[in-house]
C-alpha positions in Angstrom: 145.2 112.3 56.4 143.1 113.2 59.4 143.3 111.2 62.6 140.6 108.5 63.3 137.5 109.7 65.0 138.3 107.8 68.2 141.6 109.6 68.6 140.1 113.0 68.0 137.4 112.2 70.6 140.1 112.0 73.3 142.4 114.7 72.0 145.1 112.1 71.0 147.4 112.7 68.0 148.4 109.1 67.7 147.3 105.6 69.0 148.5 105.6 72.6 149.1 101.9 72.9 151.0 101.2 69.7 154.3 99.3 70.0 156.0 101.7 67.6 157.9 103.8 70.1 161.5 104.9 70.3 163.7 103.9 73.2 163.5 107.4 74.6 159.7 107.1 74.8 159.6 103.7 76.6 158.2 103.6 80.1 159.8 101.4 82.8 158.0 101.5 86.2 159.9 101.9 89.4 159.2 98.3 90.2 161.1 97.3 87.1 164.0 99.6 87.4 165.9 97.2 89.7 165.7 94.6 86.9 167.2 97.1 84.4 169.9 98.0 87.0 170.8 94.3 87.6 171.2 93.6 83.9 173.2 96.8 83.2 175.5 96.0 86.1 176.0 92.5 85.0 177.0 93.6 81.5 179.3 96.3 83.0 180.9 93.5 85.0 181.2 91.3 81.9 178.9 88.7 83.3 176.0 86.6 81.9 172.3 87.1 82.5 169.1 85.1 82.6 165.8 87.1 82.4 162.5 85.2 82.5 158.9 86.2 82.7 155.5 85.3 81.3 154.4 86.7 77.9 153.6 90.4 77.9 155.1 91.4 81.2 157.6 93.7 79.6 160.8 91.7 79.0 161.5 93.4 75.7 160.8 96.8 77.2 163.4 96.0 79.9 165.9 95.0 77.1 165.3 98.3 75.3 165.8 100.2 78.5 169.1 98.3 79.0 170.1 99.3 75.4 169.4 102.9 76.3 171.4 102.8 79.5 174.6 101.1 78.2 177.0 103.6 76.4 177.6 102.9 72.7 181.3 103.7 73.1 182.0 100.7 75.4 179.4 98.1 74.4 178.1 96.3 71.3 174.7 94.8 71.8 173.5 92.2 69.3 169.9 91.1 69.4 168.9 87.6 68.1 165.2 86.6 68.2 165.0 83.5 66.0 165.7 80.8 68.6 164.4 77.8 66.7 167.4 77.2 64.5 170.0 74.4 64.7 173.5 75.1 65.9 175.0 76.0 62.5 172.1 78.2 61.4 172.0 79.8 64.8 175.6 80.9 64.5 175.0 82.0 60.9 172.2 84.2 62.2 174.5 85.6 64.8 177.2 86.3 62.1 174.7 88.3 60.1 173.6 90.3 63.1 177.2 91.1 63.8 177.8 92.2 60.2 180.0 89.2 59.4 180.0 87.0 56.4 178.6 83.6 57.5 180.8 80.6 56.5 179.8 77.2 55.2 180.5 75.0 58.2 179.5 75.3 61.8 183.2 75.3 62.9 184.1 78.1 60.5 181.1 80.2 61.6 181.9 79.7 65.3 185.6 80.6 64.6 184.5 83.8 62.9 182.4 84.9 65.8 185.0 84.2 68.4 187.7 86.0 66.4 185.3 89.0 66.1 184.8 89.0 69.9 188.6 89.0 70.4 189.0 91.9 68.0 186.3 93.9 69.9 188.2 93.3 73.1 191.4 94.9 71.6 189.2 97.9 70.8 188.0 98.1 74.4 184.4 97.2 73.3 182.5 94.6 75.3 179.9 92.6 73.2 176.6 91.4 74.7 174.5 88.9 72.8 170.8 89.2 73.7 169.1 85.9 72.8 165.3 86.5 72.9 162.8 83.6 73.1 165.7 81.5 74.5 163.2 78.9 75.9 162.9 77.8 72.3 166.6 77.2 71.8 167.4 73.7 70.6 169.4 71.6 73.0 172.4 71.4 70.6 172.6 75.2 70.8 172.4 75.2 74.6 175.1 72.5 74.7 177.4 74.9 72.9 176.7 78.3 74.4 179.1 77.8 77.3 181.9 77.2 74.8 181.1 80.4 73.1 181.6 82.2 76.4 185.0 80.5 77.1 188.1 82.5 76.2 191.8 82.0 77.2 191.1 78.8 79.1 188.0 80.4 80.7 190.2 83.2 82.2 188.9 86.1 80.1 185.4 87.6 80.2 185.2 88.9 76.7 181.5 88.4 76.1 178.1 88.6 77.9 175.2 86.4 77.1 171.7 87.7 78.0 169.2 84.8 77.7 165.6 86.0 77.7 162.5 83.7 77.7 159.5 82.2 79.5 159.9 80.7 83.0 160.5 77.3 81.6 163.9 78.5 80.4 165.0 78.6 84.0 163.8 75.0 84.4 165.7 73.8 81.3 168.9 75.5 82.4 168.8 73.8 85.8 168.9 70.3 84.1 172.2 68.5 84.7 172.9 68.5 81.0 173.1 72.3 81.0 175.0 72.7 84.3 178.1 74.1 82.5 176.1 77.0 81.1 173.9 77.4 84.3 176.9 77.8 86.5 178.3 80.7 84.4 175.1 82.7 84.8 175.4 84.7 88.0 172.6 87.2 87.4 169.2 85.5 87.3 166.2 87.7 87.2 162.5 86.9 87.0 160.1 89.6 85.9 156.8 89.2 87.7 153.4 90.7 87.0 153.0 94.4 87.5 151.1 95.9 90.4 148.0 98.1 90.2 150.1 101.3 90.5 152.2 100.2 87.6 149.2 99.7 85.4 147.8 103.2 86.3 151.2 104.8 85.7 151.6 102.9 82.4 148.2 104.2 81.1 149.1 107.7 82.2 152.5 107.7 80.5 151.2 106.3 77.2 148.2 108.7 77.0 150.3 111.7 77.8 152.8 110.6 75.2 150.0 110.5 72.7 148.9 114.0 73.4 146.4 113.7 76.3 147.3 116.6 78.7 145.9 115.0 81.8 147.0 111.4 81.2 144.7 108.7 82.5 141.8 110.9 83.6 139.9 109.0 80.8 139.7 105.8 82.9 137.8 106.0 86.3 139.2 104.2 89.3 136.9 101.2 89.0 137.8 100.8 85.3 141.5 100.9 86.2 141.1 98.3 88.9 139.2 95.9 86.6 141.6 96.4 83.7 144.6 95.6 85.9 142.8 92.6 87.5 141.8 91.1 84.2 145.1 91.6 82.4 147.4 90.8 85.4 149.1 94.0 84.5 150.6 92.5 81.3 151.3 95.2 78.8 150.2 93.5 75.6 146.8 92.7 77.2 146.5 96.2 78.6 147.3 97.7 75.2 144.6 95.7 73.4 141.9 96.1 76.0 142.6 99.9 76.6 142.5 100.6 72.8 139.2 98.7 72.4 137.8 100.6 75.4 138.7 104.0 73.9 137.1 103.0 70.6 134.0 101.8 72.3 133.6 104.9 74.3 134.2 107.1 71.3 131.4 105.3 69.4 129.0 106.0 72.2 130.3 109.7 72.4 131.5 109.1 76.0 134.4 111.1 77.5 135.0 108.8 80.4 135.6 105.0 80.5 133.9 103.3 83.4 133.8 99.7 84.7 130.8 98.7 82.4 132.8 99.5 79.3 135.8 97.5 80.5 133.5 94.6 81.4 132.0 94.6 77.9 135.5 94.7 76.3 136.8 91.9 78.5 133.9 89.7 77.6 134.4 90.3 73.9 138.1 89.6 74.3 137.7 86.5 76.5 139.7 88.1 79.3 136.8 88.3 81.7 
């Protein structure tokens, strides 16, 4: 099957802003590298992590970069993204993600997970549970997470929790009810909006990865500036607006995207 006309118009062999990328193709700007470093270091030190940020700023990209950086031999990363479950079903989900057979009762499920964590410790493997969308966690789950992280009278660091969510997660954890969990999280990182250089570099990397030899020569400087300003540098918004701009330019047989094209796309997308 031949590539769509809008891809051929810009010498691209695949959609440049698709989320279907392997970890080795992910792009993390230099301004985000310190966040990756902090999370990797926390896991290596067997600590817990809080990562917050607005939607689309690249939290999942950071987690995938962390997965790429941590060696398989010494770490077992388990990713859980359904945060709306009650305590028993939450632990059942975690069991399934770990490859364990979930039990009938909450106590049995919890016991199975903690026993698995102890077994990994004897194998010199440190597990890290990545809980995405953690701002949606039910309070009964938050009430129990600090118990999951407690081993040998709280003297053994056998597990790392990485809680990822919107900024309100930080506010929830600061409530007095959650102070037992909050006090255990020593690495607390907020992922802010990208800067204009990040946006330009992101476009360049994605276009090159899709086959464009000169990267973001497609977008002129005014178009880049407007695209960054309108999207706040949030990757999901950039992906959508940049793809629409490429398609619009191809329909008009243009080889260069200027500010006028971006303005029209933003109006249609209600981002202007």
